[in-house]
N, C-alpha and C positions, 0 to 999 in steps of 0.2 A: 846875589850865590842862587836865585832866582833866576836873577837876567844869565847865566849862564846858564839853568841847565833848559833855558829856551833855546838860545844862540846853540847849545847843541842837540839840541831837539830838530831845530830846522836845518842844520847839518847831513843832520841819519831823517834826513827825510827827504832832505834835496837829491841826497846820495840817492839812496831808496828809487826815489823819480829817473832818476840819470840811468843808471842801467835798466830800469825800464826801459828808455827811447833806445840806448843801444842796442837791448837785446830785441826790439824793434827792425831797429834798422839793418842789422847784422841776420836780422829772419828776414827780409825780403828777396823775393826769385821773380822773376818772371815765370807765369806758367805758359809752358812751350807751347799747349795744345789751344788758350782762346788769345794770348800773347798778354794775359795780367801781369802788371809787379801788381802780387798778394807777400801779407807778410802772412810764411806760413815756418810752425815752428817743430813739427813731425815727417820723417818720412812715411814716404807712400802703403808698406808693409806696415810702419804702426795704427795707419789710418785702415785698415785690409783688415787689424785684429781687434781692433775697437769694435769697428762693423760686425765682425763676424759675432764679439762679444754682444754685443749689443745685442745682434738678432732674433734669440730665441724670448728674452724679455720682453721686446716690441711685438712681438707675436703674439706673448700672452696678452697684453695689453689688448689684443681688438679681438679679443675669443680666440686666437690660436690660428693655425695655418685652416682656410678652406677647406674640406675634403673633398671639392669638385673638381676630378681628375681633370675633365677635358674640359673647363675652364681654366684649371693649372694651365693646361698644356697649352692653350691661346694664349694665353701672357705670357706662355716662354720660347713660346715663337713667335713673336711679335716682339717681346728682346734683343731677344737673340738676333733677329733679320733687323736692323738699326744701330747693333752693337758691331757687326758683323760685315757692314756699309757701310759704314765713321768714320773717322778717326780715332775713336772710342775706341778700337781692336788693336788701338797700339799700344792706349796706355797699359803698366800695369797691377790694374782692380781685377777678380774676379766679380768678373757683374753675375748677381742670382735674383733674381724676379719672385713675388710672392705676392699671392693671396691674398688673406686675411679672410678671415669668413665674418668679419665684425659687420651686419648689414646699417648700423644708425649713426656711424660718423661716412661723412661724403670726402676720401683723402685717400693720395700718396705718397708718399715721403720717401729716403734713399738715406741711408746712413753712411759715415763713409770707406770709404775700402770697393762701394758699389752695391751692398746690400736696396735695395728693392723693393717698394712693399708698394699694394694698391688693395685698397679696403672693396668688399665687396656691395659696399653702399653705392660708392663711385662707380668700379664693374659692372653695373646693372640697370647704370643710368645708362651707359652708354652705349648710341646704336652702333655703330662701325668699326671696327678692326683698325682706322686711319683715325678716331678720337683715343681708341687704344693706344696706338704708337705714338702721338700726340700727350699720351700721360709720365709713359711711358720716355722717349723724346726727353721731357722735361725735367723728371731726374735723372738718368744717365747726365743734365748738362750741369745737374748738382754736382754728382761723384767727380765728375773731367773737371766741373771748375773748382772744385774743393774747397766749397763756400763748408763747412764744416769746418775742414782742417783749420779755414781761417778765423772763422768767428770759436773756434778755441785757443787759437792767440791772441785777437781779440779781445777775450777776454780775459787771460791772461793778462794781457799789460795794463786793460784797467786795471785789477783784483792788484797788481802789482802798486801803480801810481798813486790806486783808494791808499794800501798801505803809508807810501810816504805819506801821504796829505795830512793822513791821522799823526802820523804820528809829530808830523813835521810842526803844526798847523791847527789840527783838530778841522780839517775840511774834508776827511771823508766824505760822509752822503757827495757832497758837489759832487764832488771826480765822477765818486760811483754813480750819480745825478746821467753826467758828460758824459760815460762812457755808455750807459744801458742806450743811449738819445743813438749814437753814434753806432751802436750795434744794431739797431731799427732799423735805420737806413740805409745800409750796409743789406740788410736783410730782406730788402725790394730792388734792390739792385742784381741783388744776386737769380731774383724768383726771376726778371726781365732776362736777367743774360740767360738764364735756365732755359726761357718761353725761345727765345734767337739763338741758341741754339739744339732744342728741340727740332723749334723749325725747321733746321738745315739737317737732324739725322732726316726725320721723316723724305725729304726729299731722296738723300740718298737712295731712302731704300726704296723707293717706288709708292709711298703714300702723296697722299693731298695734306697739303701744312695747312689747307684752308680748313681742313677738320676742324684742330684746332681752336678754330672760333668756334667750333662749336661745341666746346672741354666749356670755350670760358662763359659762356651763354648759362651751361649744364651749372657751375657755379654761384653764376651768380643768382641764378632760382632757386641755388640750393639754403645761400642764404637768404631769403627774402628778403624782405624792406627794414627789416631792421639792422641791413647791417651795417658794423663801423664801419666807422667813413674809414677814408686812405689811408691821412696822418695820422690816427690811431691805429696803424692796423701794420703788422711787420711783413703782407702782400701791397701790390699795388690794386688800384682797383680792379677790374672786369675788362671795363669799357675803354682802361687806359693799357692793359693789355692787350688785347684787340685789336689796338691801333701800330701799338707796336710791333703784335705780332701779322699784319697788312704791311708794315714798313721790313722789316723778315723777307717777306714772301715777296716783293717787290728788290728788295738789292738779288738778296739771292736768280731768282730768275735773269732777270738781267746785270751778271754776270758768266 
């Protein structure tokens, strides 16, 4: 009797895992802008809706929007210039750029669908308009690369696999750990892809792409001597990013 119950659990677990793999395979598509095959289980309209819904909460977490209208106008101008002069304008996304009042957290990030944020702390450290273009171009790259949508689909896949493993053999924790490792690795790839796209966007808009190297140096200095080693971080080491940025500049200037 006990053996029969175990077999039933195993069969159910295997069925759940098989469903997860089938769903993942059927959700794969080529990104028309990056030409990379991704697992995506939502439409661009759903991405836009998620971004618009999440934007107020994200802004609130960083002290709201910065009241400096002149600085916000510059962020809008640079962001629009990058979009209008690149393939980003061909996407269905609604790009909006927000300067956050947060003067402590040096950061910039993008939500699905085109909501892009930069904190005052990072904005104030940028020395040129070109460096601002580097930051915003990188974040536009995250949107165009559909990185958030891809992470959501990957998380859904590993959550389903973990459920199946738990039902079948009580191995959910192990499988869940594998999933997190995979997401961590993919996150680094997202950053490098966005850096390369950012370089491309900057050059198309007439900005100096070398200024993105200056942004990396700012981020490295901000992290300080106790920076987390690259293999423990979701972001590549700034020095490695600099080398990849230099490679991208050479590639696009040679084409």
